[in-house]
C-alpha positions as CSV (number, residue, x, y, z in Angstrom):
1,M,0.0,0.0,0.0
2,T,1.2,3.5,-0.8
3,M,1.5,6.2,1.8
4,M,-1.6,7.9,0.4
5,E,-3.6,4.7,0.5
6,E,-2.6,4.1,4.1
7,E,-3.7,7.6,5.1
8,A,-7.0,7.1,3.3
9,V,-7.6,3.9,5.2
10,A,-6.7,5.5,8.5
11,R,-9.1,8.4,7.8
12,T,-11.9,6.0,6.9
13,E,-11.3,3.9,10.0
14,A,-11.3,7.0,12.2
15,A,-14.6,8.2,10.6
16,M,-16.2,4.8,11.2
17,K,-15.0,4.7,14.8
18,E,-16.4,8.2,15.4
19,A,-19.7,7.2,13.9
20,G,-19.9,4.1,16.1
21,V,-19.4,1.6,13.3
22,P,-17.5,-1.4,14.4
23,L,-14.1,-1.9,12.6
24,E,-14.2,-5.7,12.9
25,E,-16.9,-8.2,12.2
26,H,-16.9,-11.3,14.3
27,I,-17.9,-14.4,12.4
28,V,-19.3,-17.4,14.2
29,V,-17.5,-20.7,13.3
30,D,-19.8,-23.4,12.0
31,Y,-18.4,-26.6,13.5
32,F,-21.0,-28.6,11.6
33,A,-19.5,-27.6,8.3
34,C,-16.3,-29.7,8.3
35,D,-15.6,-30.4,4.7
36,R,-11.9,-29.8,4.0
37,R,-10.7,-31.6,0.9
38,E,-7.5,-31.9,-1.0
39,R,-6.4,-33.5,-4.2
40,T,-3.5,-35.9,-4.6
41,M,-2.0,-35.9,-8.1
42,L,-1.0,-39.4,-9.2
43,P,2.4,-39.9,-10.8
44,D,1.3,-39.4,-14.4
45,G,0.3,-35.8,-13.5
46,R,-3.1,-36.1,-15.2
47,Q,-5.1,-38.3,-12.8
48,W,-6.0,-37.4,-9.2
49,V,-7.7,-38.6,-6.1
50,E,-9.6,-36.3,-3.8
51,H,-9.7,-37.1,-0.1
52,K,-11.0,-35.3,2.9
53,E,-10.4,-34.5,6.5
54,L,-12.5,-37.0,8.4
55,T,-15.3,-35.7,10.7
56,E,-15.6,-37.1,14.2
57,G,-18.3,-39.5,13.1
58,E,-16.1,-40.8,10.2
59,K,-13.1,-41.1,12.6
60,R,-15.2,-43.2,15.0
61,K,-16.4,-45.4,12.1
62,Y,-12.8,-45.9,10.9
63,Q,-11.5,-46.6,14.4
64,N,-14.3,-49.1,15.1
65,S,-13.7,-50.9,11.8
66,V,-10.0,-51.4,12.8
67,N,-10.6,-52.4,16.4
68,R,-7.7,-54.5,17.6
69,D,-8.1,-57.6,19.8
70,I,-5.9,-57.8,22.8
71,T,-5.2,-61.0,24.6
72,I,-3.5,-61.0,28.0
73,Q,-1.9,-64.2,29.3
74,R,-2.8,-64.4,33.0
75,A,0.0,-66.6,34.0
76,T,2.8,-64.6,32.4
77,G,1.2,-61.1,32.0
78,D,2.2,-61.1,28.4
79,A,-0.1,-59.2,26.0
80,R,-0.7,-60.1,22.4
81,M,-2.4,-57.8,20.0
82,K,-4.0,-58.9,16.8
83,M,-3.2,-56.4,14.0
84,A,-4.1,-56.2,10.4
85,P,-2.2,-53.1,9.0
86,G,-3.4,-53.8,5.4
87,D,-7.0,-53.7,6.5
88,E,-6.4,-50.5,8.5
89,R,-5.0,-48.8,5.5
90,H,-7.8,-50.0,3.3
91,A,-10.5,-48.9,5.8
92,L,-8.8,-45.5,6.1
93,L,-8.7,-44.9,2.4
94,K,-12.3,-46.0,1.9
95,Q,-13.4,-43.4,4.5
96,A,-11.2,-40.6,3.2
97,I,-11.3,-40.8,-0.6
98,V,-14.4,-39.0,-1.9
99,A,-13.8,-38.3,-5.6
100,W,-11.3,-38.9,-8.4
101,Q,-10.4,-38.6,-12.0
102,V,-8.8,-41.9,-13.0
103,F,-8.8,-43.8,-16.2
104,R,-8.9,-47.5,-17.2
105,G,-8.0,-48.3,-20.8
106,G,-8.3,-44.6,-21.7
107,V,-11.8,-44.3,-20.4
108,E,-12.6,-42.3,-17.3
109,V,-13.9,-44.5,-14.4
110,P,-16.8,-43.1,-12.4
111,F,-16.3,-42.7,-8.7
112,T,-18.4,-45.3,-6.9
113,A,-17.9,-47.4,-3.8
114,K,-17.5,-50.5,-5.9
115,N,-14.9,-48.8,-8.2
116,L,-13.0,-47.5,-5.2
117,E,-12.9,-51.0,-3.7
118,E,-11.5,-52.4,-7.0
119,F,-9.0,-49.5,-7.2
120,L,-7.7,-50.2,-3.7
121,E,-7.3,-53.9,-4.6
122,K,-5.6,-53.4,-8.0
123,A,-3.7,-50.1,-7.9
124,P,0.1,-50.3,-7.5
125,P,1.2,-50.1,-3.9
126,K,3.4,-47.1,-4.6
127,V,0.3,-45.1,-5.8
128,I,-1.7,-46.1,-2.7
129,D,1.3,-45.1,-0.6
130,I,1.2,-41.6,-2.1
131,I,-2.5,-41.2,-1.4
132,E,-2.2,-42.6,2.1
133,K,0.6,-40.2,3.0
134,D,-1.5,-37.2,1.9
135,V,-4.6,-38.5,3.8
136,R,-2.5,-38.9,7.0
137,K,-1.1,-35.3,6.6
138,L,-4.7,-34.0,6.3
139,N,-5.8,-36.0,9.4
140,P,-3.0,-35.4,11.9
141,W,-4.8,-37.4,14.6
142,L,-3.8,-40.5,12.6
143,L,-0.2,-39.9,13.6
144,Q,-1.3,-40.9,17.1
145,E,-2.2,-44.2,15.6
146,M,1.3,-44.8,14.4
147,S,3.9,-46.4,16.7
148,V,7.6,-45.5,16.7
149,E,8.1,-48.8,14.9
150,D,5.6,-47.8,12.2
151,I,7.4,-44.5,11.7
152,D,10.8,-46.3,11.6
153,R,9.4,-48.7,9.0
154,E,8.2,-45.6,6.9
155,I,11.6,-44.0,7.2
156,A,13.3,-47.3,6.0
157,Q,10.9,-47.5,3.0
158,L,11.7,-43.9,2.1
159,Q,15.5,-44.6,2.4
160,E,15.0,-47.6,0.1
161,L,13.0,-45.5,-2.3
162,R,15.7,-42.8,-2.3
163,E,18.4,-45.3,-3.0
164,T,16.5,-46.8,-5.9
165,K,15.8,-43.4,-7.3
166,A,19.5,-42.3,-6.9
167,R,20.6,-45.5,-8.8
168,E,18.0,-44.8,-11.5
169,E,19.2,-41.2,-11.9
170,E,22.9,-42.3,-11.9
171,G,22.0,-44.7,-14.7
172,K,20.3,-41.9,-16.7
173,A,23.3,-39.6,-16.2
174,F,25.7,-42.4,-17.3
175,S,23.6,-43.3,-20.4
176,N,23.3,-39.5,-21.3
177,S,27.1,-39.1,-21.1
178,K,27.8,-41.7,-23.8
């Protein structure tokens, strides 16, 4: 803003204040209107998946669907937890993914629950990994669901991916130098 514009704004605010007109308008937050969505571009740069921040009800539904059984051995005090990380990931993505633009054989696939289920079964794991990572970023409470071991496993996978990519880029550099 120029000096003249700043002075004009200051004069307007002073006049409003003198006339009893409030300078700020307080807006009431609508906590029922939770509908934050983001798009994740797929590796080809044309196709995308839209996912959302889960509401409390959707969070409860997801958490209930991945309920873990805990068995405690009375004699030893050992606890065993039945886990199914693949089912957890699948349930999360089914709750979070709300739209898409994906193609099969050059034809756009409509977004339906059945097509989503098939996509989650048949898509390459690296594509699902990209989507899952973005869903978790949009829903920070999911990080509470991750253990230190889960995070370490994620770091190891990223290191492996980095090494593979570095080798691939070295190969391209080598072939381009010939």
